[in-house]
Backbone as a printed PyTorch tensor [residue, N CA C, xyz], in Angstrom:
tensor([[[ -5.7110,  -6.8110,  13.7440],
         [ -5.6360,  -6.5540,  12.7590],
         [ -6.1390,  -5.2180,  12.5120]],

        [[ -5.4130,  -4.6440,  11.4810],
         [ -5.4890,  -3.2630,  11.0110],
         [ -6.3980,  -3.4110,  10.3960]],

        [[ -7.2020,  -2.3450,  10.0030],
         [ -8.2270,  -1.7920,   9.4230],
         [ -8.2180,  -0.4010,   8.7950]],

        [[ -7.2650,  -0.1600,   8.7270],
         [ -6.8370,   1.3370,   7.9800],
         [ -7.1930,   0.9640,   6.3780]],

        [[ -7.7840,   2.6150,   5.5670],
         [ -7.6110,   2.4790,   4.4630],
         [ -6.2310,   2.9010,   3.8320]],

        [[ -5.5530,   2.9060,   3.1260],
         [ -3.9790,   3.4760,   2.4020],
         [ -4.0330,   3.6180,   0.8470]],

        [[ -3.8090,   4.3500,   0.0160],
         [ -3.8820,   4.2590,  -1.0660],
         [ -2.5010,   3.1890,  -1.7560]],

        [[ -3.1550,   2.4700,  -2.6490],
         [ -2.2160,   1.4080,  -3.3300],
         [ -1.8480,   1.4330,  -4.5420]],

        [[ -2.6990,   2.2290,  -5.4130],
         [ -2.0990,   2.8760,  -6.5210],
         [ -3.2750,   3.9260,  -7.1870]],

        [[ -2.8690,   5.2100,  -7.6140],
         [ -3.3570,   6.2320,  -8.8540],
         [ -2.9960,   5.7030,  -9.7510]],

        [[ -4.5280,   5.8060, -10.8430],
         [ -4.2520,   5.0260, -12.5730],
         [ -5.2270,   5.7630, -13.0020]],

        [[ -4.6410,   5.7660, -14.5550],
         [ -5.8930,   6.2600, -15.5880],
         [ -6.6870,   4.9290, -15.8310]],

        [[ -7.8780,   5.2360, -15.7760],
         [ -8.7530,   4.0470, -15.3720],
         [ -9.5980,   4.5380, -17.0440]],

        [[-10.7680,   3.6570, -17.4870],
         [-11.4780,   4.0160, -18.3320],
         [-12.5290,   4.9480, -18.2560]],

        [[-12.3560,   5.9380, -16.9420],
         [-13.5380,   6.8790, -16.4560],
         [-12.9690,   7.8150, -16.1090]],

        [[-11.4870,   8.1610, -16.5580],
         [-11.0380,   9.1090, -15.8980],
         [ -9.8060,   8.2720, -14.8970]],

        [[ -9.0980,   9.3020, -13.8280],
         [ -8.2730,   8.9820, -12.9140],
         [ -9.0760,   8.2450, -11.4110]],

        [[ -8.1750,   7.0460, -11.4130],
         [ -8.9360,   5.9640, -10.4760],
         [ -7.9490,   5.7310,  -9.1070]],

        [[ -8.7760,   5.7500,  -8.4530],
         [ -8.1270,   5.3060,  -7.0100],
         [ -8.2860,   3.8760,  -6.3080]],

        [[ -7.0220,   3.6620,  -6.4110],
         [ -7.5000,   2.0950,  -5.5590],
         [ -6.8700,   2.2580,  -3.6550]],

        [[ -7.7440,   1.7740,  -3.1380],
         [ -7.4150,   1.6090,  -1.8430],
         [ -7.1770,   0.6720,  -1.3060]],

        [[ -5.9840,  -0.1010,  -0.6630],
         [ -6.0400,  -0.5380,  -0.2020],
         [ -6.4400,  -0.7450,   0.9140]],

        [[ -7.0480,  -2.4550,   1.8360],
         [ -7.6660,  -2.3090,   2.4710],
         [ -6.5210,  -3.1520,   3.5510]],

        [[ -5.4470,  -3.4120,   3.7850],
         [ -4.1830,  -4.2790,   4.5530],
         [ -4.4420,  -5.2490,   3.3520]],

        [[ -4.3650,  -6.9330,   4.2010],
         [ -4.2160,  -8.0640,   3.6810],
         [ -5.5270,  -8.5600,   2.4950]],

        [[ -6.2910,  -7.9080,   3.1480],
         [ -8.2650,  -8.4800,   2.6650],
         [ -8.1280,  -7.7580,   1.1670]],

        [[ -7.7910,  -6.5650,   1.0800],
         [ -8.8770,  -6.3620,  -0.4140],
         [ -8.4610,  -4.8440,  -0.8090]],

        [[ -8.8510,  -4.6290,  -1.5070],
         [ -8.7940,  -3.3570,  -2.2520],
         [ -9.8450,  -2.7710,  -2.6480]],

        [[-10.9050,  -1.2300,  -2.8180],
         [-11.5890,  -0.5620,  -3.4290],
         [-11.0120,   0.1880,  -4.2880]],

        [[-11.9820,   0.3430,  -5.4810],
         [-11.6750,   1.2390,  -6.5150],
         [-12.5070,   2.3390,  -6.8140]],

        [[-12.0310,   3.7240,  -6.3450],
         [-13.8400,   4.3890,  -6.7860],
         [-13.1550,   5.6630,  -7.8690]],

        [[-13.8970,   6.2230,  -8.5640],
         [-13.0260,   7.6460,  -9.4570],
         [-14.2920,   8.5210,  -9.1130]],

        [[-14.7620,  10.1230, -10.1620],
         [-15.1450,  10.4260,  -9.7440],
         [-17.0280,   9.9580, -10.5010]],

        [[-16.8420,   9.5450, -10.3690],
         [-18.1300,   8.2170, -10.7290],
         [-18.8320,   8.3270,  -9.7590]],

        [[-17.9530,   7.5500,  -8.6600],
         [-18.5120,   7.0430,  -7.3810],
         [-17.7070,   6.0170,  -7.1510]],

        [[-18.4050,   5.9580,  -5.6660],
         [-17.3940,   4.9840,  -5.2330],
         [-17.6340,   3.0870,  -5.5340]],

        [[-16.9260,   2.4370,  -5.6040],
         [-17.3740,   1.0030,  -5.9220],
         [-17.7160,   0.4240,  -7.1870]],

        [[-16.7260,   1.1530,  -7.9680],
         [-17.4190,   0.6920,  -9.3320],
         [-16.6760,  -0.7960,  -9.5980]],

        [[-15.7050,  -0.8680,  -8.9620],
         [-15.0990,  -2.3310,  -8.9620],
         [-14.8300,  -2.9690,  -7.6530]],

        [[-14.6250,  -4.0620,  -7.3730],
         [-13.8630,  -4.2900,  -6.2460],
         [-12.8410,  -5.5730,  -6.3330]],

        [[-11.9900,  -5.1060,  -5.5080],
         [-10.8610,  -6.1720,  -5.7150],
         [-10.1320,  -6.7140,  -4.8030]],

        [[ -9.8230,  -7.8150,  -4.4320],
         [ -9.7790,  -8.7280,  -3.7490],
         [ -8.5060,  -9.6950,  -3.4560]],

        [[ -7.4780,  -9.7070,  -2.8140],
         [ -6.4540, -10.1360,  -2.7690],
         [ -6.3540, -11.5080,  -1.8840]],

        [[ -5.8050, -12.7300,  -2.4810],
         [ -5.7670, -13.4280,  -2.5570],
         [ -4.3100, -13.9390,  -2.5930]],

        [[ -3.7940, -14.9890,  -1.9140],
         [ -2.3440, -15.5240,  -1.5070],
         [ -2.1970, -15.6580,  -3.0410]],

        [[ -2.9090, -16.2370,  -3.7070],
         [ -2.2110, -16.9930,  -4.7340],
         [ -2.3420, -16.3350,  -5.7540]],

        [[ -3.8980, -16.0700,  -6.5910],
         [ -3.7590, -15.3380,  -7.4450],
         [ -3.7640, -13.6750,  -7.5520]],

        [[ -3.5580, -12.7200,  -6.2830],
         [ -3.0820, -11.5400,  -6.3230],
         [ -4.2640, -11.2220,  -6.1660]],

        [[ -4.5830,  -9.4150,  -7.3010],
         [ -6.0120,  -9.1170,  -6.8860],
         [ -6.8330,  -9.7250,  -7.9810]],

        [[ -7.7540, -10.2100,  -7.3700],
         [ -9.3450, -10.3570,  -8.6600],
         [-10.4780,  -9.4040,  -8.4310]],

        [[-11.2860,  -9.4630,  -9.6910],
         [-12.4480,  -7.9730,  -9.5900],
         [-13.9360,  -8.9650,  -8.7910]],

        [[-14.3820,  -7.7460,  -8.5570],
         [-15.6020,  -8.2620,  -7.5310],
         [-16.4470,  -8.9700,  -8.9930]],

        [[-16.5240,  -8.8030, -10.0490],
         [-17.3880,  -9.8270, -11.0890],
         [-16.8660, -11.6020, -11.1750]],

        [[-15.2710, -11.3910, -11.1150],
         [-14.6790, -12.9860, -10.8740],
         [-14.8090, -13.4030,  -9.5640]],

        [[-15.1820, -12.9850,  -8.4000],
         [-15.8160, -13.2600,  -7.2600],
         [-17.2150, -13.9860,  -6.9930]],

        [[-17.6980, -12.3390,  -7.8520],
         [-19.2530, -13.0130,  -8.1980],
         [-19.5620, -14.5290,  -8.7600]],

        [[-18.9030, -14.0740,  -9.6490],
         [-19.0480, -15.5680, -11.0300],
         [-18.7570, -16.8950,  -9.8690]],

        [[-17.2550, -16.9810,  -9.5580],
         [-17.0220, -17.8690,  -8.5890],
         [-17.8190, -18.2790,  -7.3180]],

        [[-18.4370, -17.1660,  -7.0300],
         [-19.5480, -17.6030,  -5.6780],
         [-20.8700, -17.9590,  -6.7260]],

        [[-21.7660, -17.3730,  -7.7480],
         [-22.6140, -18.0890,  -8.2880],
         [-21.9970, -19.7270,  -8.4610]],

        [[-21.0130, -19.8390,  -9.4060],
         [-20.9730, -21.2440,  -9.6350],
         [-20.6660, -21.9620,  -8.0450]],

        [[-20.1630, -21.5710,  -7.3310],
         [-20.3880, -22.2450,  -5.8820],
         [-21.8970, -22.9010,  -5.9430]],

        [[-22.5750, -21.6710,  -5.7860],
         [-23.6640, -21.6460,  -5.2280],
         [-24.4620, -22.8550,  -5.6200]],

        [[-24.5000, -22.9860,  -7.2970],
         [-25.1830, -23.8960,  -8.3630],
         [-24.8910, -24.9120,  -8.2490]],

        [[-23.2650, -25.4350,  -7.8480],
         [-22.8770, -26.8430,  -7.4360],
         [-23.5160, -26.9560,  -5.7150]],

        [[-23.8110, -26.0220,  -4.7230],
         [-24.2150, -26.3550,  -3.8010],
         [-25.8770, -26.7400,  -3.9020]],

        [[-26.8860, -26.1280,  -5.0030],
         [-27.6520, -26.3310,  -5.5440],
         [-28.4460, -27.8360,  -5.7820]],

        [[-26.9080, -27.6800,  -6.6650],
         [-27.1330, -29.0710,  -7.4080],
         [-27.0380, -30.5390,  -6.4180]],

        [[-25.8360, -30.3080,  -5.4660],
         [-26.0020, -31.5490,  -4.1620],
         [-27.0800, -31.2650,  -3.7440]],

        [[-27.6090, -30.2680,  -3.1610],
         [-28.6770, -30.2080,  -1.9280],
         [-30.0480, -30.9280,  -3.2460]],

        [[-30.4310, -30.4510,  -4.6650],
         [-31.7640, -30.8290,  -4.7460],
         [-31.5030, -32.6990,  -5.0790]],

        [[-29.7850, -33.3180,  -5.7620],
         [-29.4570, -34.3670,  -5.8430],
         [-30.4660, -35.2550,  -4.3110]],

        [[-29.5390, -35.0120,  -3.1730],
         [-29.7750, -35.5800,  -1.7700],
         [-31.6310, -35.7130,  -1.7270]],

        [[-32.2440, -34.6850,  -1.7360],
         [-33.7440, -34.7500,  -1.6070],
         [-34.1810, -35.4540,  -2.7590]],

        [[-33.7580, -35.6310,  -4.1330],
         [-34.7540, -36.5510,  -4.2840],
         [-34.1360, -38.2640,  -4.0440]],

        [[-32.6130, -38.2060,  -4.1340],
         [-32.0620, -39.2830,  -3.4600],
         [-33.1200, -39.7750,  -2.3820]],

        [[-33.3620, -39.3020,  -1.2840],
         [-33.7450, -39.1310,  -0.1790],
         [-35.7040, -39.2870,  -0.5030]],

        [[-36.0000, -38.7700,  -1.0860],
         [-37.6820, -38.8430,  -1.4680],
         [-37.6440, -40.4530,  -2.0050]],

        [[-37.1330, -40.8660,  -3.0090],
         [-37.1700, -42.2710,  -3.5510],
         [-36.4310, -43.0150,  -2.6790]],

        [[-36.0620, -42.7920,  -1.5780],
         [-35.9910, -44.4580,  -0.2990],
         [-36.9050, -44.1210,   0.8940]],

        [[-37.4390, -42.6180,   0.5200],
         [-38.6390, -43.3650,   1.5820],
         [-40.0940, -43.4800,   0.7400]],

        [[-40.4290, -43.6100,  -0.4670],
         [-40.9050, -43.7630,  -1.2870],
         [-40.7440, -45.3310,  -1.9060]],

        [[-39.6200, -45.9780,  -1.5130],
         [-39.3540, -47.3470,  -1.7430],
         [-39.5490, -48.1020,  -0.2150]],

        [[-39.3630, -47.1980,   0.8400],
         [-39.6780, -47.8630,   1.9380],
         [-41.2130, -47.8470,   2.1060]],

        [[-41.6130, -46.9400,   2.0680],
         [-43.4720, -46.8350,   1.8380],
         [-44.4530, -47.7940,   1.2050]],

        [[-43.5280, -48.3090,  -0.6660],
         [-44.3220, -49.1970,  -0.7020],
         [-43.9080, -50.2090,  -0.5650]],

        [[-42.6240, -50.9910,  -0.6490],
         [-42.0250, -52.4450,  -0.1600],
         [-41.4790, -52.3880,   0.9900]],

        [[-41.3070, -51.6110,   1.9200],
         [-39.9940, -51.7090,   3.2250],
         [-41.3330, -52.3540,   4.2240]],

        [[-41.1740, -53.7400,   5.4260],
         [-41.6680, -54.2220,   6.2370],
         [-43.3120, -54.7060,   5.6880]],

        [[-43.2710, -55.0650,   4.6800],
         [-44.7230, -55.6100,   4.5620],
         [-44.5380, -56.4460,   5.0770]],

        [[-43.6270, -57.7030,   4.4550],
         [-43.8650, -59.2390,   5.2830],
         [-43.6940, -59.0090,   7.0170]],

        [[-43.5450, -58.4220,   7.4950],
         [-43.4070, -58.0760,   8.6890],
         [-45.3350, -57.6810,   9.0910]],

        [[-45.3100, -56.9280,   8.9870],
         [-46.8000, -56.4750,   8.9920],
         [-47.9980, -57.4840,   8.1990]],

        [[-48.5880, -57.8900,   9.3450],
         [-49.5910, -59.3480,   9.0540],
         [-51.5580, -58.1640,   9.5000]],

        [[-51.9250, -58.7480,   8.0790],
         [-53.5580, -57.7810,   8.2740],
         [-53.7450, -58.1930,   9.4550]],

        [[-55.0920, -56.9860,   9.9580],
         [-55.3560, -56.9740,  11.1940],
         [-56.7110, -58.3150,  11.3470]],

        [[-57.5680, -58.9750,  10.1060],
         [-58.4220, -59.3900,  10.1130],
         [-57.9500, -61.0580,  10.9160]],

        [[-56.8690, -61.6470,  10.1410],
         [-55.6260, -62.5720,  10.8070],
         [-55.5180, -62.2740,  12.1570]],

        [[-55.2300, -61.5180,  12.2890],
         [-54.7840, -61.1000,  14.0680],
         [-55.7690, -61.3480,  14.4840]],

        [[-56.8680, -60.9710,  14.1730],
         [-58.3960, -60.9140,  14.6930],
         [-58.2780, -62.4410,  15.3510]],

        [[-58.9920, -63.0220,  13.8300],
         [-58.8680, -64.8700,  13.9120],
         [-57.8410, -65.3420,  14.7710]],

        [[-56.6110, -65.7020,  14.7960],
         [-55.6460, -65.7600,  15.4370],
         [-55.4290, -65.4800,  16.8860]],

        [[-55.7460, -64.2100,  17.2270],
         [-56.3970, -64.1250,  19.0270],
         [-57.3600, -64.1440,  19.6750]],

        [[-58.3970, -64.6400,  18.6360],
         [-59.3410, -65.2390,  18.9100],
         [-59.5970, -66.8270,  19.3290]],

        [[-58.3400, -67.3250,  18.1940],
         [-58.2240, -68.8690,  18.7360],
         [-56.9960, -69.1670,  19.6620]],

        [[-56.5550, -68.1430,  20.0840],
         [-55.9370, -68.5830,  21.7880],
         [-57.2570, -68.1990,  22.7280]],

        [[-57.4510, -67.4940,  22.1770],
         [-58.4200, -67.4560,  23.4510],
         [-59.2630, -68.6420,  23.6030]],

        [[-59.6880, -68.8630,  22.0440],
         [-60.8690, -70.4070,  22.4280],
         [-59.7490, -71.6710,  23.0650]],

        [[-58.9520, -71.7670,  22.7940],
         [-57.8440, -73.0370,  23.5750],
         [-57.2660, -72.3600,  24.8360]],

        [[-57.9820, -71.5130,  25.8890],
         [-57.8040, -71.2120,  27.3240],
         [-56.0520, -70.6030,  27.4470]],

        [[-55.3950, -69.9860,  26.0860],
         [-54.4490, -69.6430,  26.5600],
         [-54.5350, -68.6160,  26.9260]],

        [[-54.1250, -68.3140,  28.1840],
         [-53.7710, -66.4800,  29.2420],
         [-52.3410, -66.3150,  29.2700]],

        [[-51.8180, -65.1850,  28.8310],
         [-51.0370, -63.9090,  28.7160],
         [-51.3200, -63.3680,  30.6070]],

        [[-50.1320, -63.5820,  31.2800],
         [-49.6790, -62.3650,  32.5230],
         [-48.7580, -61.7270,  32.4640]],

        [[-48.8670, -60.3450,  32.5670],
         [-48.3740, -59.3630,  32.3900],
         [-48.5590, -58.4820,  33.2690]],

        [[-47.1910, -57.2760,  33.0840],
         [-47.8150, -56.1370,  33.5260],
         [-47.3600, -54.4510,  32.9280]],

        [[-48.0870, -53.6660,  33.2300],
         [-48.4390, -52.5420,  32.1080],
         [-46.9680, -51.8990,  32.0010]],

        [[-46.2450, -51.7590,  33.3830],
         [-44.8940, -51.3420,  32.9740],
         [-43.9090, -52.3690,  32.0230]],

        [[-44.4220, -53.9110,  31.6070],
         [-43.0860, -54.8020,  31.5980],
         [-43.0740, -54.2020,  29.6580]],

        [[-41.9350, -53.5360,  29.5300],
         [-41.3750, -53.3090,  28.2950],
         [-41.4590, -54.6300,  27.4890]],

        [[-41.6450, -55.9600,  27.5550],
         [-41.8580, -57.2830,  26.8690],
         [-43.3520, -57.5140,  26.9220]],

        [[-44.2420, -57.0080,  27.9010],
         [-45.4320, -57.4270,  27.6360],
         [-45.6810, -56.1320,  26.5800]],

        [[-45.4360, -55.3430,  27.0900],
         [-45.7930, -54.1240,  25.1870],
         [-45.9260, -54.3490,  24.1100]],

        [[-44.6180, -55.4050,  24.1880],
         [-43.5020, -55.3590,  22.7970],
         [-44.7690, -56.7540,  22.4870]],

        [[-45.6900, -57.3600,  23.5400],
         [-46.1980, -58.9970,  22.5530],
         [-47.7370, -57.9030,  22.8940]],

        [[-47.8540, -56.5980,  23.4700],
         [-49.4440, -56.2550,  22.7450],
         [-48.6980, -55.3970,  21.4630]],

        [[-47.9320, -54.9730,  21.0560],
         [-47.9800, -54.2050,  20.1290],
         [-48.0890, -55.5550,  19.1810]],

        [[-47.3790, -56.2780,  19.2490],
         [-47.0870, -57.1110,  18.0170],
         [-48.9490, -57.5370,  17.5100]],

        [[-49.6520, -57.9140,  18.6100],
         [-50.8330, -57.8400,  18.0420],
         [-51.7480, -56.6730,  17.4230]],

        [[-51.5840, -55.5260,  17.7810],
         [-51.9760, -54.5800,  17.6220],
         [-53.7890, -54.0700,  18.5760]],

        [[-54.6290, -53.9930,  17.2390],
         [-55.8220, -54.0090,  18.2000],
         [-56.7680, -55.2510,  18.6700]],

        [[-55.8770, -56.3810,  17.7590],
         [-56.2060, -57.7410,  18.4010],
         [-56.2440, -58.0320,  19.3260]],

        [[-55.2410, -57.4200,  20.2660],
         [-55.0870, -57.5950,  21.1900],
         [-56.3860, -57.9870,  22.5810]],

        [[-57.4130, -57.0810,  21.8710],
         [-58.5810, -56.7980,  23.0940],
         [-59.4080, -58.4720,  22.5630]],

        [[-58.8870, -59.2110,  22.1810],
         [-59.4330, -60.4260,  21.8040],
         [-58.5020, -62.0550,  23.0290]],

        [[-57.4660, -61.3670,  23.5580],
         [-56.4530, -62.0660,  23.7910],
         [-56.8040, -61.9470,  25.8410]],

        [[-56.4590, -63.0840,  26.4350],
         [-57.0320, -63.4720,  27.3160],
         [-55.7730, -63.2700,  28.5330]],

        [[-55.9530, -61.7110,  28.7960],
         [-54.8310, -61.4610,  29.3370],
         [-55.2040, -61.0290,  30.8190]],

        [[-54.2890, -61.5990,  31.9060],
         [-54.4280, -60.8370,  33.0700],
         [-53.1170, -60.0280,  33.3990]],

        [[-53.7560, -58.5210,  34.3980],
         [-52.7780, -57.8240,  34.9540],
         [-52.0570, -57.9440,  36.0550]],

        [[-51.2760, -58.4660,  36.2940],
         [-50.7330, -59.1530,  37.3590],
         [-50.8260, -58.4030,  38.4670]],

        [[-50.0880, -57.1670,  38.5660],
         [-50.3490, -56.1140,  39.8730],
         [-51.6130, -55.8290,  40.2190]],

        [[-53.3270, -55.7490,  39.2680],
         [-53.9520, -55.5770,  39.7020],
         [-54.4850, -57.0960,  40.4610]],

        [[-53.9690, -57.8750,  39.5850],
         [-54.3240, -59.5350,  40.4070],
         [-53.3640, -60.6600,  40.6980]],

        [[-52.7020, -59.9570,  42.0790],
         [-51.7410, -60.6790,  42.3540],
         [-51.6780, -62.5500,  42.5700]],

        [[-53.0600, -62.8300,  43.2180],
         [-53.4300, -63.2940,  43.8250],
         [-53.5370, -64.7840,  42.2970]],

        [[-54.0620, -64.0040,  41.4220],
         [-54.7860, -64.8350,  40.5180],
         [-53.3870, -65.0070,  39.5450]],

        [[-52.4700, -64.2360,  39.3480],
         [-50.5480, -64.8100,  38.8220],
         [-49.6450, -65.6520,  39.1410]],

        [[-50.3050, -65.5000,  41.1060],
         [-49.5420, -66.3840,  42.0960],
         [-49.8570, -67.7220,  42.0510]],

        [[-51.5200, -68.1450,  42.2000],
         [-51.5770, -69.4730,  41.6830],
         [-51.3400, -70.2340,  41.0980]],

        [[-50.9240, -68.9590,  39.5690],
         [-50.8700, -70.0640,  38.1490],
         [-49.3950, -69.9400,  38.0390]],

        [[-48.3710, -69.4760,  39.1570],
         [-47.3850, -70.3290,  39.2490],
         [-46.3050, -69.0340,  38.3400]],

        [[-46.6360, -67.9150,  38.0460],
         [-46.5100, -67.0720,  37.3210],
         [-45.2410, -66.4580,  38.0040]],

        [[-44.1510, -66.5460,  37.0760],
         [-42.4760, -65.8270,  37.6170],
         [-42.0370, -64.6110,  37.4020]],

        [[-42.3300, -64.5800,  36.2380],
         [-42.0290, -63.1930,  35.3140],
         [-42.5550, -63.1730,  34.5030]],

        [[-42.8740, -61.8220,  33.4420],
         [-43.5480, -61.6580,  32.5350],
         [-42.8240, -61.3890,  31.0380]],

        [[-43.4750, -60.9180,  30.1770],
         [-45.0480, -61.8530,  30.2230],
         [-44.7740, -63.0160,  30.5200]],

        [[-46.0250, -64.2230,  30.8110],
         [-45.8160, -65.7620,  30.8060],
         [-47.4570, -65.6590,  30.4590]],

        [[-47.0980, -67.0240,  29.6380],
         [-48.5130, -67.5240,  28.7290],
         [-48.4550, -68.4360,  29.0210]],

        [[-49.9110, -69.4440,  29.6900],
         [-50.0550, -70.2210,  30.3930],
         [-51.0730, -70.8440,  29.5030]],

        [[-50.9920, -72.4920,  29.3650],
         [-51.3020, -72.5500,  27.9670],
         [-52.6340, -73.9280,  28.9950]],

        [[-53.8360, -73.9170,  28.2970],
         [-54.6000, -75.0810,  29.1600],
         [-53.8700, -75.9920,  29.2870]],

        [[-52.7390, -77.1500,  29.0350],
         [-52.5540, -78.0080,  29.2060],
         [-51.6600, -77.7750,  30.3490]],

        [[-51.0820, -76.5140,  31.0060],
         [-50.4600, -76.6880,  32.0200],
         [-48.9830, -76.4390,  31.6170]],

        [[-48.3160, -76.1590,  30.1470],
         [-47.3750, -75.3960,  29.2430],
         [-47.1380, -73.7550,  29.9080]],

        [[-45.9730, -73.3950,  30.1120],
         [-45.3240, -71.7820,  30.7000],
         [-44.6580, -71.9260,  29.2360]],

        [[-44.8650, -70.8360,  28.5260],
         [-43.8990, -70.1620,  28.0960],
         [-43.2220, -68.3440,  28.5510]],

        [[-42.2510, -68.4640,  29.1220],
         [-42.1350, -67.2080,  29.8280],
         [-41.2480, -66.2380,  29.3400]],

        [[-41.3160, -65.0600,  29.0170],
         [-40.2730, -64.0420,  28.1980],
         [-41.4200, -63.5220,  26.4970]],

        [[-41.1740, -62.6750,  26.5490],
         [-41.5310, -62.0080,  25.0750],
         [-41.2030, -63.6970,  23.8670]],

        [[-42.5020, -63.7530,  23.0860],
         [-42.6750, -64.3930,  22.2810],
         [-42.3600, -64.4000,  21.0790]],

        [[-43.5360, -63.4460,  20.5890],
         [-43.7060, -63.2350,  19.1810],
         [-44.9270, -64.0850,  18.5210]],

        [[-45.7620, -63.4900,  17.7080],
         [-46.8370, -64.2230,  17.0240],
         [-46.4670, -65.5650,  16.0250]],

        [[-45.6920, -65.6840,  15.9980],
         [-44.9360, -66.1320,  14.9810],
         [-45.1720, -68.0500,  16.0890]],

        [[-44.1760, -67.8420,  17.4590],
         [-44.3270, -68.7330,  17.4770],
         [-45.1070, -68.9910,  19.0990]],

        [[-45.7290, -68.7310,  18.8300],
         [-47.0660, -68.5300,  19.9890],
         [-48.2520, -69.3940,  18.6180]],

        [[-48.3210, -69.1950,  17.7030],
         [-49.0270, -69.7720,  16.2520],
         [-48.2900, -71.3160,  16.4670]],

        [[-46.8540, -71.2740,  16.4770],
         [-46.2590, -72.5650,  16.4240],
         [-46.7190, -73.5640,  17.1880]],

        [[-46.7080, -72.9480,  18.3960],
         [-46.9160, -73.6630,  20.3880],
         [-48.3970, -74.1440,  20.1360]],

        [[-49.1830, -73.0740,  20.0650],
         [-50.7600, -73.4470,  20.1030],
         [-51.3050, -73.9450,  19.1820]],

        [[-51.0640, -74.2400,  18.1640],
         [-51.4660, -74.7560,  16.6410],
         [-52.3520, -73.8020,  16.1290]],

        [[-52.6070, -72.6520,  16.6780],
         [-53.4250, -71.5970,  15.7030],
         [-52.9750, -71.0420,  14.3510]],

        [[-53.2710, -71.1090,  13.5370],
         [-53.0100, -70.5220,  12.1810],
         [-53.3350, -68.9430,  12.2170]],

        [[-51.8210, -68.4100,  11.7940],
         [-51.2630, -67.0180,  11.8850],
         [-51.4540, -66.5810,   9.7840]],

        [[-52.4490, -66.6170,   9.6380],
         [-52.2420, -66.1180,   8.0610],
         [-51.7030, -65.0740,   7.4470]],

        [[-50.7420, -64.9190,   6.8680],
         [-49.7120, -64.4940,   5.9830],
         [-50.5180, -64.3710,   4.6790]],

        [[-49.7030, -63.2170,   3.6640],
         [-49.4910, -62.7910,   2.5870],
         [-48.5750, -63.5230,   1.8670]],

        [[-47.9860, -64.3210,   2.7310],
         [-47.1110, -65.7280,   1.6070],
         [-47.3560, -66.5610,   0.8420]]])
């Protein structure tokens, strides 16, 4: 790429004699006896030479347009977050008090969950109860393997009812409510 300056034109300008120095294909600078870079002209393939003021105005317009776009995206994003916080997932979340009474009901009916800490499905069951899981009768099989073998546990999690029924795998609180007869109070 060529970077040498070469004179393109010498002309009488507004402030006396001005010299226009070319910069190859990239542009040109103008200077006179008052100083260097009074205006800058850049060469574009389609428009020829444009003054630095024109370029500055175009850049300001582009920056303003980009700012408007960024502002719009931020406003839409903030609105989406606000709507999600206000309305999103409300039906899925159950009040802690309702889960407490549901978990206590399962324990009163001698329904026991058998599982392992490393089991992701067991973790999901625990998360579904939240802090109410403390009221669930739970056996950690790797810590008490004899109890799990005696109960006939083949996989985790396994819910065993007092009548001998077994629910193997992740069940969720809604299915446990249907199967156990324990009411799961919701806001609906």
